[in-house]
TIRO-2110 file (N, C-alpha, C; in Angstrom, 1 decimal):
// TIRO-2110
-23.8, 12.6, -10.4, N, 1, A
-22.3, 12.2, -10.7, CA, 1, A
-22.8, 10.7, -10.3, C, 1, A
-22.1, 9.9, -10.7, N, 2, A
-21.8, 8.6, -10.7, CA, 2, A
-21.5, 8.4, -9.7, C, 2, A
-21.7, 7.3, -8.7, N, 3, A
-20.7, 6.3, -7.8, CA, 3, A
-20.5, 5.0, -8.1, C, 3, A
-19.5, 5.0, -7.9, N, 4, A
-18.4, 3.6, -8.6, CA, 4, A
-18.1, 2.5, -6.8, C, 4, A
-18.6, 1.6, -7.2, N, 5, A
-18.4, 0.7, -5.9, CA, 5, A
-16.8, 0.2, -6.2, C, 5, A
-16.4, 0.1, -5.2, N, 6, A
-14.6, -0.3, -4.9, CA, 6, A
-14.6, -1.7, -4.4, C, 6, A
-13.8, -2.9, -4.8, N, 7, A
-14.5, -4.2, -3.9, CA, 7, A
-13.0, -4.4, -4.2, C, 7, A
-11.8, -4.7, -3.0, N, 8, A
-11.1, -4.9, -3.0, CA, 8, A
-10.8, -6.3, -1.9, C, 8, A
-9.8, -7.1, -2.9, N, 9, A
-9.8, -8.6, -2.3, CA, 9, A
-8.7, -8.4, -0.7, C, 9, A
-8.7, -9.4, 0.2, N, 10, A
-8.2, -9.1, 1.1, CA, 10, A
-6.9, -8.7, 1.0, C, 10, A
-5.8, -9.4, 0.6, N, 11, A
-4.5, -9.1, 0.2, CA, 11, A
-4.6, -7.7, -0.6, C, 11, A
-5.1, -7.3, -1.4, N, 12, A
-5.3, -5.9, -1.6, CA, 12, A
-5.4, -4.6, -0.6, C, 12, A
-6.5, -5.1, 0.1, N, 13, A
-6.6, -3.9, 1.2, CA, 13, A
-5.6, -3.8, 2.4, C, 13, A
-4.8, -5.5, 2.6, N, 14, A
-3.6, -5.1, 3.3, CA, 14, A
-2.7, -4.6, 2.9, C, 14, A
-2.7, -4.6, 1.7, N, 15, A
-1.4, -3.6, 0.8, CA, 15, A
-1.6, -2.3, 1.0, C, 15, A
-3.4, -1.7, 0.7, N, 16, A
-3.7, -0.7, 0.9, CA, 16, A
-3.4, 0.2, 2.6, C, 16, A
-3.7, -0.7, 3.2, N, 17, A
-3.6, 0.1, 4.3, CA, 17, A
-1.6, 0.1, 5.3, C, 17, A
-1.0, -0.6, 4.5, N, 18, A
0.3, -0.4, 4.6, CA, 18, A
0.6, 1.0, 3.5, C, 18, A
0.1, 1.3, 2.5, N, 19, A
0.7, 2.5, 1.6, CA, 19, A
0.0, 3.6, 2.4, C, 19, A
-0.9, 3.5, 3.3, N, 20, A
-2.1, 4.7, 3.5, CA, 20, A
-0.8, 4.8, 4.5, C, 20, A
-0.5, 3.8, 5.4, N, 21, A
0.7, 4.1, 6.4, CA, 21, A
2.3, 4.9, 6.2, C, 21, A
2.1, 4.5, 5.1, N, 22, A
3.5, 5.3, 4.5, CA, 22, A
3.2, 6.3, 4.3, C, 22, A
2.3, 6.5, 3.8, N, 23, A
1.6, 7.9, 2.9, CA, 23, A
1.9, 9.0, 4.0, C, 23, A
1.0, 8.7, 5.2, N, 24, A
0.4, 9.4, 6.2, CA, 24, A
2.0, 10.0, 6.9, C, 24, A
3.1, 8.8, 7.1, N, 25, A
4.4, 9.2, 7.4, CA, 25, A
4.9, 10.3, 6.5, C, 25, A
5.3, 10.1, 5.1, N, 26, A
5.5, 11.1, 4.5, CA, 26, A
4.9, 12.5, 4.5, C, 26, A
3.6, 12.4, 5.0, N, 27, A
2.7, 13.4, 5.0, CA, 27, A
3.1, 14.2, 6.3, C, 27, A
3.4, 13.3, 7.6, N, 28, A
3.9, 14.2, 8.5, CA, 28, A
5.2, 14.3, 8.8, C, 28, A
6.4, 13.8, 8.2, N, 29, A
7.4, 14.2, 8.1, CA, 29, A
7.8, 15.6, 7.1, C, 29, A
6.7, 16.0, 6.3, N, 30, A
6.6, 17.2, 5.5, CA, 30, A
7.2, 16.6, 4.5, C, 30, A
7.0, 15.9, 3.8, N, 31, A
7.5, 15.2, 2.3, CA, 31, A
6.6, 16.0, 1.3, C, 31, A
5.3, 15.8, 1.8, N, 32, A
4.4, 16.2, 0.6, CA, 32, A
3.7, 17.2, 1.1, C, 32, A
3.8, 17.8, -0.9, N, 33, A
3.4, 19.0, -0.8, CA, 33, A
2.2, 19.2, -1.6, C, 33, A
1.1, 19.7, -2.2, N, 34, A
0.3, 19.7, -3.0, CA, 34, A
0.7, 19.4, -4.4, C, 34, A
1.8, 20.1, -4.5, N, 35, A
2.1, 19.6, -6.0, CA, 35, A
2.9, 17.9, -5.9, C, 35, A
3.3, 17.8, -4.9, N, 36, A
3.7, 16.1, -5.2, CA, 36, A
3.1, 15.7, -4.5, C, 36, A
1.8, 15.7, -4.6, N, 37, A
0.7, 15.1, -3.7, CA, 37, A
1.1, 13.0, -4.3, C, 37, A
0.6, 13.2, -5.3, N, 38, A
0.5, 12.2, -6.3, CA, 38, A
1.8, 11.1, -7.1, C, 38, A
2.7, 12.0, -6.4, N, 39, A
4.0, 11.6, -6.6, CA, 39, A
4.4, 10.3, -5.1, C, 39, A
3.9, 11.1, -3.8, N, 40, A
4.3, 10.7, -2.7, CA, 40, A
3.6, 9.1, -2.5, C, 40, A
2.0, 9.5, -3.6, N, 41, A
1.0, 8.5, -2.7, CA, 41, A
1.7, 7.1, -3.6, C, 41, A
2.0, 7.1, -5.1, N, 42, A
2.5, 6.2, -5.6, CA, 42, A
4.0, 5.7, -5.3, C, 42, A
4.4, 6.8, -4.6, N, 43, A
5.9, 6.1, -3.9, CA, 43, A
5.5, 5.3, -3.1, C, 43, A
4.6, 5.4, -1.7, N, 44, A
4.0, 4.8, -0.8, CA, 44, A
3.4, 3.2, -0.9, C, 44, A
2.9, 3.5, -2.7, N, 45, A
2.3, 2.1, -2.9, CA, 45, A
3.3, 1.2, -3.2, C, 45, A
4.4, 1.7, -4.3, N, 46, A
5.5, 1.0, -4.5, CA, 46, A
5.9, 0.4, -3.5, C, 46, A
6.2, 1.1, -2.2, N, 47, A
7.1, 0.6, -1.4, CA, 47, A
6.3, -0.3, -0.7, C, 47, A
4.5, -0.4, -0.1, N, 48, A
3.9, -1.6, 0.5, CA, 48, A
4.0, -2.6, -0.5, C, 48, A
4.0, -2.5, -1.5, N, 49, A
4.3, -3.6, -2.3, CA, 49, A
5.5, -4.5, -2.6, C, 49, A
6.4, -3.5, -2.6, N, 50, A
7.4, -4.3, -2.3, CA, 50, A
7.8, -5.0, -0.9, C, 50, A
7.1, -4.4, 0.2, N, 51, A
7.4, -5.1, 1.7, CA, 51, A
6.3, -6.4, 1.5, C, 51, A
5.3, -6.0, 0.7, N, 52, A
4.5, -7.5, 0.7, CA, 52, A
4.6, -8.4, 0.1, C, 52, A
6.0, -8.0, -1.1, N, 53, A
6.5, -9.0, -1.4, CA, 53, A
8.1, -9.8, -0.9, C, 53, A
8.1, -9.1, -0.2, N, 54, A
9.4, -9.6, 0.4, CA, 54, A
8.6, -10.2, 1.6, C, 54, A
8.0, -9.9, 2.3, N, 55, A
7.1, -11.0, 3.4, CA, 55, A
6.8, -12.1, 2.6, C, 55, A
6.0, -12.0, 1.8, N, 56, A
5.5, -13.6, 0.8, CA, 56, A
6.9, -14.4, 0.6, C, 56, A
7.7, -13.7, 0.2, N, 57, A
9.4, -14.4, 0.0, CA, 57, A
9.9, -15.5, 1.1, C, 57, A
9.6, -14.6, 2.2, N, 58, A
10.2, -15.1, 3.5, CA, 58, A
9.2, -15.7, 4.3, C, 58, A
7.7, -15.6, 4.4, N, 59, A
7.1, -16.4, 4.8, CA, 59, A
6.3, -18.1, 4.4, C, 59, A
6.6, -18.9, 4.9, N, 60, A
5.9, -19.5, 4.3, CA, 60, A
4.2, -19.9, 5.0, C, 60, A
2.9, -19.5, 4.9, N, 61, A
1.8, -19.6, 5.3, CA, 61, A
1.3, -21.3, 5.2, C, 61, A
0.4, -21.4, 6.2, N, 62, A
-0.4, -22.9, 6.4, CA, 62, A
-0.8, -23.2, 4.7, C, 62, A
-0.9, -22.3, 4.2, N, 63, A
-1.9, -22.4, 2.8, CA, 63, A
-1.1, -23.2, 1.9, C, 63, A
0.2, -22.7, 2.1, N, 64, A
1.4, -22.8, 0.7, CA, 64, A
1.9, -23.5, 1.0, C, 64, A
1.7, -25.0, 2.3, N, 65, A
2.6, -26.0, 2.3, CA, 65, A
2.0, -27.2, 2.1, C, 65, A
2.9, -28.2, 1.6, N, 66, A
2.3, -29.3, 0.7, CA, 66, A
1.8, -30.4, 2.2, C, 66, A
END
C-alpha cells in the first residue's frame, strides 16, 4: 500500500475543520446513512466553503488593508 502525504494550506485546514463539525452534526442528527455518507460529506464541504466565503466578504483582515 502506497502512503500519500496530504499537505493543506492554513485556509484549507480551517475549511476542513468547519466541514468536519458540520458533518459531525449531520451524523449526530441521524441524517447520515451508510448509503448517503458521501452525499452528506460533500454537503458539509459545500456549506463550510459558503461560510468561509461569507466571512471573507464580510471581514477585512489586517493583511487586506491598504
